[in-house]
N, C-alpha and C positions, 0 to 999 in steps of 0.2 A: 409450636409442635415440633418435637425432635424427630429424627429419622426413624428411631425405633417406634415412636408413636404412629408414624405413617404406615409402617409395615404391619402393625397390629390392627389397623382399622380396615373394615370391610368396604369394598367398593360397591357400586350399584349391582354388580353381578353376584354379590355374596362372597366373592373370594378376596383374600387379603391383597391389599395394595402393595406392590413391590417396587423397589427403587428401579429395577429393570424396566418396569412399565413406564415410568416417567422418562427414563432415558430413551426408550423406544419411541415414545410419543414426540419428544423434542427432536430426536435424531432424524425423524422423517422429513422435517423441514429442510435439512441439509442436502437431501438427495432428491431434489425435484428434477423432473425430466428423465430422459433415457440414460443419461450419463451416470455411471456408478462412482465417479469421483465426487467427493463432497464439495458443495458449492464454495465453502471457504478456501479449500485447496485450489479449486479452479480459479477463484478470484486472485489469490496470491500468485499463482502461476502466470496469469495474464499480466499482473503488475510487474513481476520479476522479469518477464520476457520484454516488456516495454522498456524497463530500465536498462537491461542488458543491450538491447538493440539501439538505444538512443542516447545513452549517457557517455560522453567522452571521458575516459579515465585511464590514461596511459600508465600511471603508477599502480593502479589496481586496488586501491583501498576504498575509494569513494563508492563504487558500485555495490560491493557487498555490505558496506555500512548502511547505505540508503535502503537496501533490501531488508536488512535487519531492523532498521528504524521503522519502516513501513509495516513489517510483520507484527510489530508490537503496538501498532496504532489501532484503536477501536473503530476508526472510521471505515476501515476495510470491511469489517463485519456489518457495518451499517449500510454499505453500498455493494452488496454481493452481486447484484445484477449489473452494476456499472462501476467496477473497481477502479477504473481510470479516473472517475470523478473523485473518488476518495484520494487517489494519488495527487490530483491537482490541488485538493484542499490541503493536503499535507505539505506539498511543495510551497504553496502560497504562504502557509504559516511559517515554514522554515526560512523563507526569504524575506518575510515582512516582520518577523519577531527577532530582534537582535540576540536575546539570551538563548533562544532556541537554536539560532544559527551558530552561536559560539559553542554551545554544548555539542551540537552535531559535528562541528569542525574538530572539536577536541576528540570525539570518538573516531573520526576519520584519521586524524593524526596518530592516535593510539593504534589503530588497525595497521596503518602504514609502518609504524615502528615494529609491530609484530611480524609483518610480512618480510621486512628487510633486516630483521634482527638488529635494529638500530634504535637509539634513543629518540623518541618522538620529539618534534619541535613544536611545542604548543605556543600559540599566540594569545596574549592576554588582550581582553577587550580594550580598544582605544590605543593599543600599542602597535608599532610596526611589526611585521612578521620577521622571523629569523631569515637571514639572507638565503639559507639553503632549504627553507621550508617548502615542501611539496604542496601542502594544502593550507594556504593562508585563508583567512576569513573571506577576503574579496574573491579569491579564486574559487573557493567552494560555492559562494553565493552566485558567482557568474555561471558556473556549470549547472547549478540548480535552476537558475532563471532560464538558461538555454533549454534545459529539459522541459521546463514548464511551457516554454514557447512552442516546442515541438508538440507537446501534448495538446495545447490549445489549438494549434493548427490542425492536428489530426481530428480532434473533436469537432472543429468547425467543418472539416471536410466530410466527416461522417454525417453531420446534420445536413449539409448541403446535398449529399447523396440521397439521404432519406427524403428530403423535400423534393428533389428531382424525381425520385421514383414514384412519389405520390402526386406529381403534377399531371395535368391533363395532356401534356405532350406524350407521356408514356402510356397512359391508359386511354383506350378509345372512349369517345363520348357516347353516351346512350341516347337514343332518339327521344 
């Protein structure tokens, strides 16, 4: 059924079905709770803040490249209530899948070249990095693994806190 067929069909109330009706119905899912900021934007903001706060990146190209990579990953929208879980999945895939790591490293080096108006120094898979390369595969992988470790530690701390809050030490026992 095409879009024009949809707008010509009558709904249960007898009025024509409009594309705006469908958008309104779907859009309501993004604005749950009291916050007027859509859930996907809140999720991305949380992920971006975590990356900014915890990723060591003196040259300045890794952080924005990772934020861009994550923004285009479908897993964020699949974990709107726990976006850091999606970030952990993305980081795990980047660090455990060589061709993903190589492509991500290439994008980081490209971003570095744009930031410093220099020719990027790309490393080929299985080859040693350029002596002046800021973002060799091993260096990028090491920083991503470190970020994943911080994320896992934080997640474990959040789980421990939740378990502690629900323990009998905190809540009085009922007679």
